[in-house]
Every structure is written in structure tokens, then in C-alpha cells.
N, C-alpha and C positions, 0 to 999 in steps of 0.2 A: 428454122432451122439451119440458114448458109451460115449465118448472121454465129451460131456456133460452131458453126463445121471450121470459121474462120479465127476464133478465138481459140488464143495459145493454152491460158488457164483450162477453158474447158478441158481440149486435145490432151491434154496432160494428166486432167483428170480422170476422165477417158482410160487412158493410157496406164494411171496404174491402178484403176477396176479390173484392167483388161489382167495385169500383171498379180493383181489378188490374185483372182478369181485362176491364175495360169499355175502358179504357188502352193494351192490348194490344191487342187487334181494334183499335180505332182507329189504333195504331202500322200492324197490317199492314196496314189498308185505303190507308193512302197510299202500300203500293209495289205494293200490289194496282188501285189506281186513282189513280195519278197525273197529274194536270193540268200538266205543262212549263210550259203557257201562266199559269198562277195557280195561287199558291200558295191563293188566300180560297177558291178552287171545290172544290182538295184537302184544307184542315181542312176547310170544310163537309160534306163527303160520310164523312169521319172524327170528327168531331162527333156523326152523325147517327148511324152504325153504334154509337159509341159510347154514345149516347141508346135507341139498343133493345136493345142486352144489357141494358142498367138495368131497361128495362120489362121483360122478359123473366122478368129475376132478383124481380122485384116483383112479378111475377103468381105466381112459383116459393111467393114465400113470401106472400104479399095483403096487400101492407103499400106502396102509392102512395111512403109515405113515404120509401126508399130512395132516390128521387130527387130528394130538396128537395139536397142537400147540392151538386149536383151543380151548380147554376145561379153555387156560389162556385169549383168547385173546377176547371169548364172552362179560364177561360181564364185560367188563368195559364199551361196546357200551352200552351193553341193560339199565343197570343203566344209564347213561346216555342217553338215550330217556325215560327213562319214571321221569329223572328232568325236561327234555328242556318244556317234553310236563303236565309237574306236575305245575310246580312254574313259576310263571313270576318274582318273584321274591323270588333269590334263598336262600333255608333256608341253615344255618351253617350245621345242621345235615346232610340236601341230599351232602353235599357240603363235607366233612369227608366220607362220606361211598363211597363216588368213590373214594375220595383221597386216600382211606386205598383200594382199590378192586386196584385200579392203580399200586399201588405200587406192590402189590401180583401179577400182571398181567406181568407187568414190568419185573418184578424177573424171578417170573416161566418160562417164553416165550423165554427172555436170557438164559437161564437154557438149556434147547431145541433148544435153537439158536447153544451151544456151545457141543451139544451133539449127534445129528443129522449129519450125512456122506455126508446126499444127497439122493438124489433118487434112489441109487442105495442102499440104505442103509434101511430097511423094520424091525420095533418090532420085535424081535424073537413070540412076543405071536401072530402076524396076522400070520408071518409064521405057527406056529403052527396050528392054527385055518386052515389054508387053506389045510392042509397036511391030518390032520384028518379028513376032514369034505369034501371034494371037491365038495363032489354036490348039497352041498346046501351051499357052502362056500360064493354067494353075497346075500344071504339072513343073513346070521350071520353076513358078513361083514356090510352092513347096518343098518341092527335092534340091533346089537352088538357090535360093533367098534366105529359104529358113531351114530347113534339117540339115545340108553343108556346112553351114558355118556352124549350128549346136554340134556336130559332129568331132569338127577340128579345133573347135574351144575343151569336148570332150577329153580330146587326145591328149591334148595339152597338155589337160588336170593331171592325168596317171604318174607323170612322177610323184603330184605331190600327193596321193592315191598312198604309192607306195614307203612316203618318208613317213604318209603319218601312222600307216598300219606297224612301223619297225621303231616308231619313234624313236631315242633313247631322250632321257633329261639332258643331257650334257648338251653344251653349244661346241662347236669345233669350227674351224681357222674357213672352211671350203663352207660353214654352210653359210657363215658370217658372210662370206663374200658373195656367196647367193642373193641374201637378202641385202646387201649393200647393190645386187646389179637391179634389183627389181625394183630399187625405191629411185634411184638414179636415172633410170630407164623410164620411169615415171613425169619423171621430175620434164625431164627432158621434151618425153611427148606435150607435157604442157608445157613448155616455151617457145614450144612449136608453134603448138596450135596459138597462142597468145599471142603473136606477134605473125601466124599468119592476120588472125582476126582485127589485129590491127594492121594492117598491113592492110585489108578489106576494107572498110572503115575510113578510110579516106579516099576511100572512090578509086581505085586506082585498080581494080581487076581485071582492065585490058593490058596491061601489065605483066611481069612476069618477076614472080618475088625471089631478090634474089640479097635477103637481108640475114642475120645473123645468123641462125642456126641452120638455113636457108641454101646461107652462101656457101653449106662444106657437104650438102644432102639435097638433095628433091625432097626427099620424102622422110622428112626425119622424125616426124610424127609415126610411122610405120617401122620405121630404125627405131623408135623408142619399146613401139609394142613388140617387137621379136625381140628385144634384150629383155623387156619383160620376161619374155617364158623364157627366152636362156637361162635369165638367174633363177625360177621355179625350179629345173631341171640338173643345174650346180646345187641347190637345195636339197633334191633327193640324193644326187650323189656323194653330201656330204654326208648321210643318213648309212648309206649301203653304196659303195660302190658297185655294185651287182644293179640297181638300177639303172646301169650306163645306157642298153636297151631301149629305152621309156625315149631313148629323145628323136625317135622318129614321130614324133605329136608336132615337135617345133620343128621341124625339119618340113613336116606336110602344112603347116601354117606357113614358113615362111614360100618354099615354092607357090601358096597360095598368093600371100603378095607378091612376088616378086613377077610369075607368069598371068596372072590375073588381074587380080584385083589394078595395081600398078602400071599393066599395058591398057586395060582399059583409061583411067584420069590421064595417062598421058598422051591418049588417040584422043579422049576430047581437047585436049589442052595443046596438041597441035594444030584442032581445026578451027580453035578458035581465037588461038596467041597467034601470029606469025611470026614472031624473036624466039618461039619455047627452042624452038628447035636448036638455036645458039648457045638457049640453053644451057638444050641437054650435053652439047659439046665440051660445055665447061663444070659444069655441075655432077656431078658422080647420082644413080638413081638413090642408095643407098648411102653409103661413104668410099672414101678413095679406094678405085683398081674393084666399085663395084655397083 
């Protein structure tokens, strides 16, 4: 059994089965709990149900990293659900939102697949949370590691929801600019990850990465993620300027990265790399002046 657990192919197969079950549970929940007045609420319930299923399997396999691809896999399914239940004839705006999200999803999911070593490997952040809070870790695992990111991503999708239900068949410059930003930011994140992967493959992990995009930002991959969700909001603005208030999802995501995710990573880097403090003084966190 240990040999299977250490097998990446077997681990990915288990992960696939887990996600098929979670999707099936989410789909069933839409018929069991169907808010006819709001596809938004129905999708939220389904999203939480799917998250709970992944959480249960992460407990069974004692590996919270089973949840990691959920961040990138859930949005296309949610957007697809909204489109199929909103329009008899798909609007070009809705299709464009789906396509840029699918492009982002495939890129980020494949990056996770390449980096995950299997069920024997768990994100260091989860291990630290377990070691620092053993008595309440089950609660932290469900609420902090699983449910909180699910809610963050869902509220980032709210602009897409309002754009889809109000979508007109014609494009405009704002929608196009938002779509271009989504694609460009996904490419930025891809390039950043590939540059870091190449850097690490040369056994230079003890040093600090300050090449390519990493010369201008300490976290260009996070910058790409932040810009992607900003692009989704801009597309929604192109559909209806009254959607401005949905920016709160992007704000919440940005705050999570700036005050939780990035500080955790940088604290670890400071403890492992003596020259990281000097890097922080030279290179901005995300971009110039930030």
C-alpha cells in the first residue's frame, strides 16, 4: 500500500475519483436544493457540498493537498452551470467568460499536477497548521484550508454570474479589454511558474530567484492570479456598469494573498534563505510600489 501511496499515477487516479464523486454530489444537490429565484444560491450550495466531499476524502487519506486543485477546477463547472441554466441561445459574452476561465483553469490545474508528488506529499503550510494546532486542526482543516478558499473563489465568480444572466449578444471594448487581461494574466502566471521550475531544476533552491519576471516581482504568479480575477470583474462591468459592487470579491482575494498567503511564504523563505531579506528590499512584493 505504501508503494501505491508513493505512486504519483495512483495518487492522481485517486484524486480524479474524488473529484468525480464531488461533482456528482454537487450536481445532485442542485436538484435536491434548487433555489428557483437564484442560480447564485443554488451554485453556492453545490460548491460547498463538493468542498465537503473533498474534505472527507482528505481526512481519509490524511492529506489536505487533495483540495489544492479544487481552486482551479471548480470555476468552469460553476460558470457552465450558470450558462446552461440561463440562456437557451448562448450569448457570445457568456461563452467568452467561460473560455477565458477554462484557459486559466487548465493552466493552473496542469501546474498543480506537475508539482504534486502524490498522496505522500502534503503542502508544507498544512503540515505547519497541523503541528501548531493539533487539538483544533480538524476545524482549521475544514474551515481554513477547504471552505475559506472555496468561498473566496465563489465571490470572485459573482461578477461572472451577473454578466452571464444579463449578457447581451454584442461585445464592447470593456468586455474585450477584460478578456485580454484574463488571458494575459494567465500567461504571466504560466511564464512565472515555468521560470521558477527551471530555476529549481538547476539545484539552486538555496539561492533567491531574481530572473525573468521574478526580477520585477517577488510573486509574479500571485500577481497573475490577482489580475485574472480583476479581468473577470472588468468583463462584468462591460456588460453592466451597475455590477461595480461585485469588486468586493477581487478585494477579498487580494487581501487574502497580501496578508495571509504571501506573508506565510515569505516568513518561510526568510528562515531558509539568508539573502531573502535583501531581495525583499530590492524587489516589490507584487509590482512597483506594492
